[in-house]
C-alpha positions as a LaTeX table, in Angstrom:
\begin{tabular}{lrrr}
\hline
Residue & $x$ (\AA) & $y$ (\AA) & $z$ (\AA) \\
\hline
Met1 & $-21.26$ & 8.44 & 26.57 \\
Gln2 & $-24.71$ & 9.83 & 26.91 \\
Pro3 & $-25.01$ & 10.66 & 30.54 \\
Asn4 & $-28.57$ & 11.88 & 30.26 \\
Gly5 & $-30.12$ & 8.94 & 28.44 \\
Gly6 & $-29.71$ & 6.51 & 25.57 \\
Ile7 & $-29.50$ & 2.73 & 25.50 \\
His8 & $-25.71$ & 2.86 & 26.24 \\
Ser9 & $-26.34$ & 4.74 & 29.40 \\
Arg10 & $-29.11$ & 2.48 & 30.64 \\
Asn11 & $-27.03$ & $-0.63$ & 29.90 \\
Thr12 & $-23.99$ & 0.85 & 31.78 \\
Ile13 & $-26.31$ & 1.74 & 34.75 \\
Asn14 & $-27.74$ & $-1.77$ & 34.82 \\
Arg15 & $-24.34$ & $-3.44$ & 34.57 \\
Met16 & $-23.00$ & $-1.23$ & 37.31 \\
Ala17 & $-25.97$ & $-1.90$ & 39.56 \\
Glu18 & $-25.54$ & $-5.67$ & 39.08 \\
Ala19 & $-21.81$ & $-5.29$ & 39.84 \\
Met20 & $-22.68$ & $-3.36$ & 43.02 \\
Arg21 & $-25.06$ & $-6.15$ & 44.06 \\
Ser22 & $-22.45$ & $-8.83$ & 43.41 \\
Val23 & $-19.97$ & $-7.04$ & 45.70 \\
Gly24 & $-22.63$ & $-6.39$ & 48.31 \\
Asp25 & $-22.75$ & $-3.83$ & 51.09 \\
Gly26 & $-19.76$ & $-1.54$ & 51.14 \\
Cys27 & $-19.08$ & $-1.58$ & 47.48 \\
Thr28 & $-16.50$ & 1.07 & 46.66 \\
Lys29 & $-15.32$ & 2.93 & 43.62 \\
Glu30 & $-12.25$ & 0.63 & 43.66 \\
Asp31 & $-14.47$ & $-2.40$ & 43.53 \\
Leu32 & $-16.18$ & $-0.98$ & 40.45 \\
Leu33 & $-12.86$ & $-0.20$ & 38.81 \\
Leu34 & $-11.74$ & $-3.89$ & 39.42 \\
Lys35 & $-15.04$ & $-4.89$ & 37.66 \\
Gly36 & $-13.94$ & $-3.00$ & 34.58 \\
Phe37 & $-15.70$ & 0.33 & 34.85 \\
Thr38 & $-13.78$ & 3.61 & 34.23 \\
Glu39 & $-13.48$ & 6.37 & 36.73 \\
Arg40 & $-15.58$ & 8.47 & 34.41 \\
Gln41 & $-18.34$ & 5.86 & 34.26 \\
Val42 & $-18.36$ & 5.56 & 38.09 \\
Tyr43 & $-18.59$ & 9.35 & 38.41 \\
Ile44 & $-21.33$ & 9.76 & 35.76 \\
Phe45 & $-23.41$ & 6.59 & 36.36 \\
Gly46 & $-22.53$ & 5.67 & 39.97 \\
Pro47 & $-25.37$ & 7.60 & 41.70 \\
Lys48 & $-28.10$ & 6.21 & 39.40 \\
Ala49 & $-26.53$ & 2.72 & 39.59 \\
Thr50 & $-26.55$ & 2.94 & 43.41 \\
Glu51 & $-30.21$ & 3.88 & 43.43 \\
Leu52 & $-31.04$ & 1.00 & 41.10 \\
Ala53 & $-28.97$ & $-1.49$ & 43.11 \\
Thr54 & $-30.81$ & $-0.50$ & 46.29 \\
Ile55 & $-34.14$ & $-0.90$ & 44.66 \\
Met56 & $-33.19$ & $-4.25$ & 43.25 \\
Ala57 & $-31.93$ & $-5.45$ & 46.60 \\
Arg58 & $-35.13$ & $-4.52$ & 48.26 \\
Ala59 & $-37.23$ & $-6.27$ & 45.66 \\
Ala60 & $-35.33$ & $-9.48$ & 45.99 \\
\hline
\end{tabular}
């Protein structure tokens, strides 16, 4: 994984943000694990995905 950039990182962040939006408010690490993300992905990409999910929700 490339935590500081790269297409794989951006795709993972986008997928995770979409998963967070699909779960809605109160999305937890366990919710993301059930969606198929690994603990490492949640740790590395979770903060950026949270920011993106918030921006996406406000724009909708």
